[in-house]
C-alpha positions in Angstrom: 57.0 50.9 9.6 58.5 50.7 6.1 58.7 53.8 4.1 56.4 53.7 1.0 58.3 56.3 -0.9 61.3 54.0 -1.3 59.4 51.4 -3.2 59.3 51.9 -7.0 55.7 51.0 -7.6 55.8 52.2 -11.3 58.5 49.6 -12.0 57.1 46.9 -9.7 53.6 46.9 -11.1 53.5 46.2 -14.9 50.2 46.5 -16.6 49.5 44.5 -19.8 46.6 46.3 -21.6 46.4 43.5 -24.1 45.7 40.9 -21.4 42.2 39.5 -20.9 42.8 39.9 -17.1 41.1 43.0 -15.8 43.6 45.8 -15.0 42.5 46.0 -11.3 43.2 42.2 -11.0 46.6 42.6 -12.6 47.5 45.2 -10.0 46.0 43.2 -7.1 47.9 40.0 -8.2 51.2 41.8 -8.6 50.8 43.5 -5.2 50.1 40.2 -3.4 53.1 38.6 -5.1 55.3 41.5 -4.0 54.0 41.2 -0.4 54.7 37.5 -0.3 58.2 38.0 -1.6 58.7 40.8 1.1 59.5 43.3 -1.6 56.7 45.4 0.0 57.2 44.6 3.7 54.3 44.1 6.1 53.1 47.3 7.8 54.1 49.4 4.8 51.8 52.4 4.4 50.7 52.6 0.8 50.3 55.8 -1.2 46.8 57.2 -1.5 44.6 55.9 -4.4 45.0 59.2 -6.3 48.8 59.2 -6.0 49.1 55.5 -6.9 46.8 56.0 -9.9 49.2 58.7 -11.2 52.2 56.5 -10.7 50.7 53.6 -12.6 48.9 55.6 -15.2 45.4 54.2 -14.5 42.1 55.5 -13.3 41.7 56.1 -9.6 38.6 53.8 -9.5 40.9 51.0 -10.8 43.2 51.4 -7.8 40.2 51.5 -5.4 38.9 48.2 -7.0 42.4 46.6 -6.6 42.6 47.7 -3.0 39.2 46.3 -2.3 40.3 43.0 -3.8 43.5 42.9 -1.7 41.6 43.8 1.4 39.1 41.0 0.8 42.1 38.6 0.4 43.6 39.8 3.6 46.7 41.5 2.1 45.7 45.1 3.1 44.0 46.7 6.0 42.6 50.3 6.3 42.4 52.4 9.4 40.3 55.6 9.5 42.3 58.8 9.3 45.5 56.8 9.1 45.6 55.1 5.7 46.0 51.7 4.0 48.7 49.3 5.3 50.2 46.0 4.1 49.0 43.1 6.2 50.0 39.4 5.9 47.0 37.1 6.6 49.3 34.4 7.9 50.9 36.7 10.5 47.8 37.2 12.6 48.5 36.4 16.2 46.0 34.0 17.7 45.8 33.9 21.5 45.7 30.4 22.8 46.1 29.6 26.5 47.4 26.1 25.5 49.9 27.2 22.8 53.1 25.3 22.4 56.0 26.9 24.4 58.1 29.1 22.2 61.4 28.2 23.9 62.9 25.5 26.0 62.9 25.7 29.8 66.5 24.6 29.8 69.8 25.8 28.2 71.7 24.0 25.4 74.8 24.6 23.3 74.3 26.3 20.0 76.8 26.6 17.2 76.5 29.5 14.7 79.0 27.7 12.4 76.1 25.5 11.4 74.0 28.4 10.2 73.7 27.5 6.5 72.8 30.5 4.2 69.7 29.0 2.7 66.8 31.3 1.9 63.2 30.5 1.3 62.2 32.2 -1.9 59.1 32.4 -4.1 61.0 32.9 -7.4 60.2 30.7 -10.4 63.8 30.5 -11.6 67.0 30.0 -9.7 70.7 29.3 -10.2 72.5 26.5 -8.2 76.2 25.7 -7.9 75.7 22.8 -10.3 72.9 20.2 -9.7 71.3 17.7 -12.1 67.9 18.1 -13.7 65.6 15.8 -11.8 63.2 15.9 -14.7 65.7 13.7 -16.6 65.8 11.0 -13.9 63.7 8.4 -15.7 61.3 8.1 -12.7 59.0 5.6 -14.3 61.7 2.9 -14.7 62.9 3.6 -11.2 59.4 3.3 -9.8 58.8 0.0 -11.6 62.0 -1.7 -10.3 61.4 -0.3 -6.8 57.8 -1.5 -6.8 58.9 -5.0 -8.0 61.4 -5.2 -5.1 58.7 -4.4 -2.6 56.4 -7.2 -3.9 59.0 -10.0 -3.9 58.1 -12.7 -1.4 61.7 -13.4 -0.4 62.4 -9.9 0.6 61.9 -10.7 4.3 65.0 -12.8 4.3 66.9 -11.1 1.6 66.7 -7.7 3.4 67.5 -9.1 6.8 69.7 -6.5 8.5 71.7 -9.1 10.3 72.7 -11.2 7.2 73.2 -8.1 5.1 72.6 -10.0 1.8 71.1 -7.0 0.1 73.9 -4.6 1.3 76.6 -7.1 0.2 75.1 -7.4 -3.3 74.9 -3.6 -3.6 78.5 -3.2 -2.5 79.6 -5.8 -5.1 77.8 -3.9 -7.9 79.2 -0.6 -6.7 82.8 -1.8 -6.7 82.4 -3.3 -10.1 81.0 0.0 -11.4 84.0 1.9 -9.8 86.4 -0.5 -11.4 85.0 -0.1 -14.9 84.4 3.6 -14.8 87.2 4.9 -12.6 89.9 2.1 -12.5 89.5 1.8 -8.7 90.6 -1.8 -7.8 88.6 -2.2 -4.7 86.6 -5.0 -3.0 83.4 -4.7 -0.9 85.6 -4.7 2.2 87.0 -1.3 0.9 83.6 0.3 0.7 81.1 2.1 2.9 77.8 3.4 1.5 75.9 6.2 3.1 72.6 8.0 2.6 74.3 11.1 1.0 77.7 12.5 0.1 77.3 14.9 3.1 76.9 11.9 5.4 80.0 10.3 3.9 82.1 13.4 4.7 80.6 13.8 8.2 81.3 10.1 9.0 84.9 10.4 8.0 85.8 13.5 9.9 84.0 12.4 13.0 86.4 9.5 13.1 89.6 11.1 11.8 89.5 14.6 13.4 89.5 16.1 16.8 89.6 19.6 18.2 92.8 21.4 17.4 93.8 19.2 14.4 95.2 21.2 11.4 93.3 20.8 8.1 94.2 22.2 4.7 91.4 23.2 2.3 91.4 25.0 -1.0 90.7 28.7 -1.3 87.0 29.4 -2.1 86.1 25.8 -1.2 82.5 24.5 -0.7 81.0 26.2 2.3 79.0 23.1 3.3 82.1 21.0 3.6 83.9 23.7 5.5 81.1 23.8 8.1 81.4 20.0 8.6 85.1 20.3 9.0 84.9 23.3 11.4 82.3 21.5 13.5 85.0 19.0 14.6 87.0 21.8 16.2 89.7 21.5 13.5 91.7 24.6 12.4 91.2 25.2 8.6 94.0 26.6 6.5 93.0 27.8 3.0 95.5 27.0 0.2 95.6 29.3 -2.9 94.2 28.0 -6.2 96.2 28.3 -9.4 94.9 27.8 -12.9 95.7 24.1 -12.8 94.4 23.6 -9.2 95.8 23.7 -5.7 99.1 25.5 -5.1 101.3 22.6 -4.1 104.3 24.8 -3.2 102.1 26.7 -0.7 100.8 23.4 0.7 104.4 22.1 1.2 105.4 25.3 2.9 102.4 24.9 5.3 103.5 21.3 6.0 106.9 22.6 7.0 105.3 25.0 9.5 102.6 22.9 11.2 101.7 19.2 11.7 99.0 18.8 9.1 96.5 16.1 9.8 94.4 16.2 6.7 94.0 17.8 3.3 90.4 18.0 1.9 90.2 18.7 -1.9 89.0 17.7 -5.3 91.5 16.9 -8.0 88.8 16.4 -10.7 86.5 19.4 -11.2 87.9 21.5 -8.3 85.2 23.5 -6.5 84.3 26.2 -7.5 86.6 26.6 -10.5 85.9 23.2 -12.2 89.6 22.9 -13.0 91.4 19.5 -12.8 94.8 18.9 -11.3 97.4 17.7 -14.0 98.8 14.2 -13.7 102.3 15.5 -12.7 100.8 17.6 -9.9 98.8 14.6 -8.7 101.9 12.5 -8.3 103.6 15.3 -6.3 100.5 15.6 -4.1 100.7 11.8 -3.3 104.4 12.2 -2.6 103.7 15.1 -0.2 101.1 13.0 1.7 103.5 10.1 2.0 106.4 12.4 3.1 104.5 14.5 5.7 102.0 11.8 6.7 98.8 13.7 6.2 95.5 12.2 5.0 94.2 13.0 1.5 90.4 13.2 1.6 89.5 13.3 -2.0 86.0 14.6 -2.9 84.9 13.5 -6.3 81.1 13.7 -6.3 80.8 14.9 -9.9 83.1 12.4 -11.6 80.3 10.9 -13.7 79.6 14.3 -15.4 82.2 14.6 -18.1 81.8 15.7 -21.7 84.8 15.9 -24.0 86.9 12.7 -23.4 87.7 10.1 -20.8 88.1 12.0 -17.5 91.3 11.9 -15.5 91.2 9.0 -13.0 90.8 9.7 -9.3 93.8 10.3 -7.1 92.9 7.0 -5.3 93.7 5.0 -8.4 97.4 5.9 -8.1 97.6 5.5 -4.3 99.8 2.6 -3.2 100.5 3.7 0.4 97.0 4.0 1.8 97.0 7.8 2.1 93.8 8.6 0.1 90.2 8.3 1.3 87.9 8.6 -1.7 84.4 10.2 -1.3 82.0 10.1 -4.2 78.4 9.3 -5.1 76.4 6.8 -7.1 73.1 7.6 -8.8 73.4 11.4 -8.7 71.8 11.6 -12.2 68.7 9.8 -10.9 66.0 11.0 -8.6 67.4 12.7 -5.4 66.4 9.8 -3.1 68.6 7.4 -5.1 71.8 9.4 -4.7 74.1 7.3 -2.5 77.3 8.5 -0.9 80.4 6.2 -1.0 83.7 6.0 0.9 86.5 3.9 -0.5 89.6 3.3 1.7 91.8 0.6 3.1 90.0 -2.2 5.0 91.1 -1.3 8.5 89.6 2.2 8.2 86.4 0.9 6.6 85.9 -1.6 9.4 86.0 1.3 11.9 83.8 3.5 9.8 81.2 0.7 9.6 81.0 0.8 13.4 80.3 4.5 13.4 77.8 4.2 10.6 75.9 1.5 12.5 75.2 4.1 15.2 74.1 6.8 12.8 72.4 4.9 9.9 71.6 1.5 11.4 68.4 1.1 9.3 69.7 1.1 5.7 67.3 1.8 2.8 67.6 -1.7 1.4 65.0 -1.3 -1.3 66.7 1.7 -2.7 70.1 0.0 -2.6 68.7 -3.1 -4.3 67.1 -1.0 -7.0 70.5 0.7 -7.7 72.2 -2.7 -7.7 69.9 -3.9 -10.4 70.4 -0.7 -12.5 74.2 -1.2 -12.3 74.0 -4.9 -13.0 71.8 -4.4 -16.1 74.0 -1.6 -17.4 71.0 0.8 -17.1 72.7 3.3 -14.8 75.7 3.6 -17.2 73.4 4.0 -20.3 71.4 6.7 -18.5 74.5 8.5 -17.5 75.7 8.6 -21.1 72.3 9.9 -22.2 72.0 12.7 -19.7 75.7 13.7 -20.2 74.8 14.5 -23.9 72.0 16.7 -22.7 74.2 18.4 -20.1 76.9 18.9 -22.7 74.4 20.7 -25.0 73.4 22.9 -22.0 77.0 23.7 -21.1 77.8 24.7 -24.7 74.7 26.9 -24.9 75.3 28.5 -21.6 78.9 29.4 -22.6 77.6 30.7 -26.0 75.1 33.0 -24.3 77.7 34.2 -21.8 80.1 35.1 -24.7 77.3 36.9 -26.6 75.9 38.9 -23.6 79.1 39.7 -21.7 81.8 39.6 -24.4 85.2 40.3 -22.9 83.9 41.7 -19.7 84.1 38.3 -18.1 86.5 35.4 -18.1 85.6 31.7 -18.1 86.9 28.4 -19.3 84.4 25.9 -20.9 84.4 23.1 -18.3 85.4 19.6 -19.5 83.2 18.2 -16.8 81.0 19.2 -13.8 77.6 20.9 -13.8 78.6 24.5 -13.5 80.7 27.3 -15.1 83.2 29.4 -13.1 83.1 33.0 -14.3 85.1 36.0 -13.1 84.4 39.6 -13.8 87.2 41.8 -15.2 85.8 44.9 -13.5 84.4 44.6 -9.9 80.6 44.8 -9.6 78.4 44.6 -6.5 77.2 41.0 -6.6 74.8 41.5 -3.8 73.1 44.3 -5.7 73.0 42.0 -8.7 71.4 39.4 -6.6 68.7 41.8 -5.3 67.9 42.9 -8.9 67.5 39.3 -10.0 65.2 38.6 -7.0 62.9 41.4 -8.1 62.8 39.8 -11.5 61.8 36.3 -10.3 65.4 34.8 -10.4 66.9 33.6 -7.2 70.7 33.5 -6.7 72.0 31.9 -3.5 74.7 33.9 -1.8 76.9 30.8 -1.7 77.5 31.1 -5.5 79.0 34.6 -5.2 82.7 35.2 -4.5 83.7 38.8 -3.9 87.0 40.1 -2.4 89.6 42.7 -3.1 91.2 40.5 -5.8 88.2 38.6 -7.1 84.7 39.0 -8.3 83.4 35.6 -9.4 80.4 33.3 -9.5 79.9 29.5 -9.8 76.9 29.3 -12.2 75.1 26.0 -12.5 73.7 25.2 -15.9 72.6 21.6 -15.8 69.2 21.9 -14.0 67.9 24.4 -16.6 66.6 23.8 -20.1 68.0 25.8 -23.0 65.0 28.2 -22.9 65.3 28.6 -19.1 69.0 29.2 -19.4 68.5 32.0 -22.0 65.8 33.6 -19.8 67.8 33.4 -16.6 71.1 34.6 -18.2 69.2 37.5 -19.7 67.9 38.6 -16.3 71.4 38.1 -14.8 72.9 40.2 -17.6 70.4 43.0 -17.0 71.2 42.9 -13.3 74.9 43.3 -14.0 74.3 46.4 -16.1 71.8 48.0 -13.7 
């Protein structure tokens, strides 16, 4: 049973006497919200009505009316001579002789490395590690093109999975787009498309890695990618990050010690710091790959999001020896269902990847691919990207301005030239999990995967792109209060 005395009711329940909502309903609504968010756990014994009235500064009859309302809604239950307890109406246990079995009657292998730290949360506001604003995805235009494709009479032959006419057209448009925007001189034979960027990475490592292979990743790298790499049974070796990106001297030293199979990294907008590797360092990285024979798996999912000037070209554009496999995405600024993962590599690897893809994604989403192909062909995708980048640049600038105003010199950050997030580090260590809890109590959710805390670092990757200017100011204000609490 939870201890009621540990819950700060006087801070949790805020009464607005100027509101037209009756005070007892304000109390009831805030209680039910706190119960649903598990701030007041189920089975908590509440203080008596007299005590709670004193804490909240209201009449005892107001508390009784609020308790009656909560009891009617199923959030509270009273027991004679025991008190009033929190009760969740959806947690009632219904006996059913034909209920579905809770567990299997057989054993199977589980893997706790696949436990992703996602929480269900009821908060209105949330930070991400850098995601687009789906409200800017011009859904009406997408819906019109998609609907027109569905109605075309020739679609039964055009979308035949055996002739692959639609897929080939899509690939041609994608390689044209990559050539124009990223100087990647590829043909459709150098390209595999997948349903997501995660699928693209998973497809590559399933083919390229086996248990015991040695893989280098960057320090503080993306947890989701690490999980996929670890699931192959490979041994991961974190390489330190410097201001300009991966520490190539440390990487070369590792190559001299072990037979490195693969290096997974971003050279543009390194995760989580958003820094990009300088041109001279890129050339050295390619030379190391050629000399030691390791695969360079380049993750460049946020290439399209850049603000100040023409972005540095991908590592792949300078690869002449076939050492780089390029992972990226098309359509990330559109609605989520239109984001497509891409793999660009030499033809012999692509041919083998296509075999594996056929087992995993045999039924392609031809209509989505055809819609994207039309958007690329008509220049609509490029125009939309330019449009949203202006909005994201404004949000980036405002986010950095608010950070400077609220935190001053207590944090360090560099205004990112691209990407959808800002990497901030705190000059003095603070308890980031305590900050996260405070924000949760104030309707702001922060995933644990954004927080980086060790003996030498206290940092956070703070996504700004999915929030409007007003939302950014509100969320950063809560976050700042949490850091001071």
